[in-house]
C-alpha positions in Angstrom: 0.1 0.1 0.2 1.1 2.9 -1.2 1.3 6.6 1.1 -0.1 9.9 -0.2 0.4 12.5 1.2 -2.0 15.2 0.6 -1.2 18.6 1.0 -4.4 21.3 1.1 -5.2 25.0 2.5 -2.2 27.4 2.3 -1.6 31.2 1.4 -3.3 31.8 -1.3 -6.8 33.4 -1.9 -7.8 30.1 -3.2 -7.0 28.7 0.6 -10.7 27.4 1.1 -11.3 25.6 -2.6 -8.0 23.9 -1.9 -9.8 22.2 1.5 -13.0 21.3 -0.6 -10.7 19.6 -2.8 -8.9 17.4 -1.0 -12.5 16.3 0.5 -13.4 15.2 -2.7 -9.8 13.3 -3.4 -9.7 11.4 0.0 -13.3 10.7 -1.0 -12.4 9.0 -4.2 -8.7 7.2 -3.1 -9.0 3.5 -3.3 -8.0 2.6 0.3 -7.3 -1.2 -0.7 -4.8 0.6 -2.8 -3.6 4.3 -0.8 -3.0 5.6 3.1 -3.6 8.8 3.2 -1.1 11.4 5.1 -2.8 14.4 5.5 -0.9 17.7 5.7 -3.0 21.3 6.0 -1.0 24.4 5.2 -1.9 27.0 7.6 -3.1 30.3 5.5 0.1 31.9 7.6 2.0 29.2 5.8 2.6 27.2 8.4 2.7 23.1 7.7 0.9 20.5 10.2 0.9 17.3 10.3 -3.1 16.0 10.8 -3.7 12.9 12.9 -7.0 11.8 11.2 -9.5 11.6 8.1 -12.1 13.5 9.4 -15.5 11.3 10.2 -18.1 12.6 7.3 -15.4 12.8 4.3 -15.8 9.2 3.0 -19.5 9.5 3.1 -20.3 12.9 1.7 -21.8 14.2 4.5 -18.1 16.7 5.5 -18.1 18.4 2.3 -14.9 20.1 2.9 -11.6 19.3 5.4 -11.9 21.4 8.1 -9.5 25.0 8.9 -6.1 24.3 9.7 -6.0 24.5 13.5 -3.4 22.6 15.2 -1.5 19.0 14.4 2.5 18.3 14.6 4.7 20.7 13.2 5.9 19.7 9.2 9.2 20.0 8.3 10.9 19.6 4.5 14.4 18.8 4.7 16.5 19.3 1.6 17.8 15.4 0.5 15.4 13.6 3.5 12.1 14.5 2.3 9.5 15.1 5.7 9.3 15.3 8.9 7.6 15.9 11.4 8.8 17.5 14.5 7.9 15.7 18.0 6.6 17.2 21.3 9.4 17.0 22.7 11.1 19.1 19.5 12.8 15.5 18.2 12.7 15.1 14.7 10.4 12.1 13.5 11.1 11.0 10.0 7.8 11.0 7.5 7.2 7.7 4.9 5.4 9.1 1.7 5.6 6.9 -1.7 3.9 10.8 -3.5 3.1 14.2 -3.1 -0.4 15.4 -3.6 -0.5 19.2 -3.6 -4.1 20.2 -3.8 -2.6 23.7 -3.2 -4.5 26.5 -5.7 -2.7 29.3 -6.7 -0.1 31.6 -5.4 2.0 29.3 -3.7 0.5 26.1 -5.3 0.6 26.2 -9.0 3.5 28.8 -9.3 6.3 26.6 -8.6 7.4 27.3 -5.1 6.1 24.3 -3.7 8.1 22.0 -6.2 10.7 23.5 -5.5 10.9 22.4 -2.5 9.8 18.8 -3.2 12.2 18.4 -5.6 14.9 19.4 -3.0 13.5 16.8 -0.6 14.2 14.4 -3.4 9.8 13.7 -3.5 7.8 12.9 -6.7 5.0 15.0 -6.6 1.5 14.8 -8.6 1.1 17.7 -11.2 3.0 19.7 -13.6 7.4 20.8 -12.4 9.1 24.2 -11.3 9.0 25.7 -15.1 5.8 24.4 -16.4 4.1 25.4 -13.2 5.7 28.7 -13.3 5.3 29.4 -16.7 1.9 27.8 -16.2 1.0 30.7 -13.1 1.7 33.7 -15.4 -0.5 34.1 -18.3 1.4 36.5 -19.9 4.5 34.3 -20.6 2.0 31.2 -21.2 0.4 33.2 -23.8 4.2 34.5 -25.2 4.9 30.9 -25.5 1.5 30.2 -27.4 2.7 33.0 -30.3 5.9 32.3 -30.5 3.6 28.4 -31.2 1.1 30.4 -33.3 -2.3 29.4 -31.2 -4.2 32.0 -31.0 -4.9 34.1 -28.0 -6.6 37.0 -26.8 -5.0 40.3 -27.2 -3.8 42.4 -23.7 -1.4 45.2 -22.4 0.4 44.4 -19.8 0.5 46.5 -16.2 3.4 46.7 -13.8 2.2 47.7 -10.2 6.1 49.3 -10.0 4.5 51.7 -12.9 1.6 52.9 -10.7 3.2 56.0 -9.7 3.7 57.5 -12.5 1.2 60.3 -12.9 0.2 59.6 -16.8 -0.5 56.1 -16.5 -4.1 55.6 -15.8 -4.6 57.9 -18.8 -2.3 56.0 -21.1 -3.5 52.9 -20.4 -7.1 54.0 -21.1 -5.4 55.6 -24.5 -3.6 52.0 -25.4 -7.0 50.2 -25.0 -8.9 52.4 -26.7 -6.3 52.1 -29.8 -6.1 48.5 -29.6 -9.5 47.0 -28.8 -11.9 49.5 -26.6 -14.7 49.3 -24.1 -15.4 46.8 -22.5 -12.3 45.4 -21.3 -11.0 42.6 -18.2 -8.4 43.7 -15.7 -7.0 40.3 -13.8 -3.2 39.3 -11.9 -0.9 37.9 -14.7 -0.4 35.3 -12.3 -3.2 34.4 -10.0 -6.2 32.1 -10.8 -9.6 31.4 -10.1 -10.5 34.5 -11.3 -9.1 36.6 -7.9 -8.7 40.1 -8.7 -10.8 40.1 -11.8 -12.7 42.6 -12.9 -14.5 43.8 -15.8 -14.4 47.3 -17.0 -16.6 49.0 -18.7 -15.1 52.9 -19.2 -12.0 54.4 -18.4 -13.6 55.9 -15.2 -13.0 52.3 -13.3 -9.8 51.3 -14.9 -8.0 52.7 -12.0 -10.0 50.8 -8.9 -9.6 48.1 -11.6 -6.0 47.7 -11.0 -5.4 48.9 -8.0 -8.4 45.6 -7.1 -5.8 43.3 -9.2 -2.4 45.0 -7.7 -3.6 43.7 -4.2 -3.1 40.1 -5.7 0.1 40.5 -8.3 2.5 42.5 -8.9 2.5 42.0 -12.4 -1.2 42.7 -14.1 -2.9 41.8 -18.1 -5.2 44.3 -19.3 -7.0 42.3 -22.1 -9.2 42.9 -24.5 -13.4 41.3 -24.0 -14.8 39.6 -26.8 -18.4 38.2 -26.3 -17.7 34.5 -25.9 -18.1 31.1 -25.0 -16.1 29.5 -21.9 -14.5 26.5 -22.9 -12.4 24.0 -21.0 -10.0 21.2 -21.5 -8.7 17.9 -19.9 -5.2 17.5 -21.0 -3.4 14.2 -19.1 -0.1 12.7 -19.2 3.7 13.9 -19.6 5.8 13.1 -22.9 2.7 12.1 -24.5 -0.5 13.6 -23.4 -4.4 13.5 -24.5 -7.1 15.3 -24.6 -10.1 14.5 -23.3 -13.7 16.0 -24.7 -14.1 19.6 -24.0 -16.8 21.0 -21.2 -18.4 24.4 -21.5 -18.8 27.0 -18.3 -22.3 29.1 -19.1 -22.2 31.4 -16.3 -25.7 32.7 -14.8 -22.7 36.3 -13.8 -21.3 38.4 -15.7 -18.4 36.7 -16.5 -17.3 33.3 -14.6 -16.0 34.7 -11.1 -15.5 34.0 -7.7 -18.1 33.6 -6.5 -19.9 31.9 -9.4 -17.8 29.7 -9.2 -17.6 28.3 -5.3 -20.7 30.5 -3.5 -23.1 30.5 -5.6 -24.9 27.4 -6.2 -26.1 28.2 -9.6 -23.6 30.7 -11.2 -22.9 28.6 -13.9 -24.5 25.5 -16.5 -21.5 23.0 -16.9 -22.1 21.4 -19.8 -20.3 18.3 -20.3 -19.5 17.6 -23.4 -19.7 21.4 -24.9 -22.5 21.5 -27.2 -19.5 21.9 -30.7 -18.9 20.4 -33.8 -16.6 18.2 -34.5 -14.2 20.7 -36.2 -14.1 22.6 -33.1 -14.3 19.7 -30.5 -10.9 18.5 -32.6 -9.3 22.5 -32.5 -10.0 22.5 -29.1 -8.1 19.3 -28.1 -5.4 20.0 -30.4 -4.5 23.4 -29.3 -5.2 22.4 -25.5 -2.4 19.6 -26.4 -0.1 22.8 -28.6 -0.5 25.0 -25.4 0.4 22.0 -22.5 3.7 20.7 -24.8 4.5 24.7 -25.2 4.8 25.4 -21.6 6.1 22.0 -20.7 3.4 21.2 -18.6 3.5 16.8 -17.0 0.6 15.5 -14.9 -2.2 17.6 -15.9 -4.1 20.6 -16.6 -7.2 22.2 -17.1 -6.8 24.5 -20.6 -9.3 27.4 -21.2 -10.2 28.3 -24.0 -13.1 31.8 -25.7 -14.9 30.7 -28.6 -16.1 34.2 -30.2 -19.8 33.8 -30.6 -19.7 36.1 -33.5 -17.1 34.7 -35.6 -17.1 31.0 -34.2 -12.5 31.6 -33.5 -11.2 29.7 -30.7 -9.3 31.3 -28.2 -6.8 30.1 -25.4 -7.3 31.6 -22.8 -5.0 30.2 -19.6 -4.0 27.0 -17.9 -4.2 25.6 -14.6 -2.0 23.3 -13.6 -3.7 21.8 -10.3 -7.3 22.5 -11.4 -10.1 21.8 -9.2 -11.3 18.3 -8.1 -14.3 19.8 -5.7 -17.4 17.5 -6.5 -18.8 20.4 -9.2 -14.7 21.2 -10.4 -14.4 20.2 -14.8 -11.3 18.6 -14.8 -12.4 15.6 -13.5 -15.9 15.4 -14.8 -14.2 15.9 -18.9 -12.0 13.0 -17.5 -15.4 10.7 -16.4 -16.6 11.7 -19.3 -13.9 10.5 -21.4 -13.9 6.7 -19.7 -11.9 8.1 -17.0 -13.6 7.5 -13.6 -12.6 9.8 -10.3 -10.6 6.9 -8.9 -9.0 5.9 -12.3 -8.1 9.9 -12.7 -6.0 9.5 -9.4 -4.5 6.2 -10.4 -2.9 7.6 -13.6 -1.7 11.2 -12.2 0.4 8.9 -9.2 1.7 6.9 -11.7 2.7 9.8 -13.5 4.2 11.7 -10.5 6.5 8.6 -10.7 7.6 7.6 -14.1 8.3 11.5 -14.0 10.0 11.0 -11.1 12.2 7.7 -11.7 12.6 9.8 -15.4 14.3 12.5 -13.3 16.2 10.3 -11.0 18.3 9.0 -13.4 19.8 12.1 -15.1 22.5 13.0 -13.8 23.3 15.9 -11.7 27.3 16.6 -11.2 30.1 15.3 -13.0 31.8 12.0 -11.7 28.6 10.5 -11.3 
């Protein structure tokens, strides 16, 4: 039986979502094959070992893991893996076979946790350091996709360091009017779940939207608005990834914001598979795999698209390297629609993590080895 260390919570604005995703993963892990080790991360970044799986998780009566308030501190030791700090101050090694980071957003999907696990010598689910960092930064991902001749929505980059410039807002407003006009979207370049994102209908709301986005990131994208369908595609694999039939988000809100995703139960309708033509579905899946490879991803990702309602043109929007795993999340639902059950998906992700770890372990990192 393999021990799977599940990391959840974290410092990001998606802390609560992570607790829901982790509960769902726990519910679907095959108890005959895996022994879960729960490591909750408080909002201040402290790692705490949880002594047991809370009652109600397995039967579904508890949808979320409870807040992380207590437990033995967990340390990551370079080359030595995970250790818990005992009440007497001694350190005890925590043996695990694979780490499953269920950490959405900053300090989870951006390469930081992946780098930490690399130094500890631990296999982990999902993309590596480079792929995670690229996938988290929407602007960098767009640049790579453009190099591959993949279509993206036009955008303007604004840096927090420049916000003190007296003419910045007027300058950005002029660029918007010349490049694509109003309305537009303002979003942090490195954030998930639409945290810090605003739809801006005119120049009078631009400054407030930028300030909101700068709360979450030092780099912000001002992006062209198109009247579009929101399409998502699940990709799974390492060097030879596969893309599943796309799904569609049909939001009841003005756009698919954080509230629509996680708070309002009627915030959006989820259609899996999406009602697309065969050509549209093929294009989305083809673009998803190309986008995945361009960002050096591995394990899994949910690739998000816009389809212009007027022209039918497909645009890449962003990738999520640790997509939601809640009961209504699109990633596991798209995989299930493609014939891969939730428990089967977890099996595949764990196997892919082990495969990637074996491949990296076979490399030589210093002279003479």
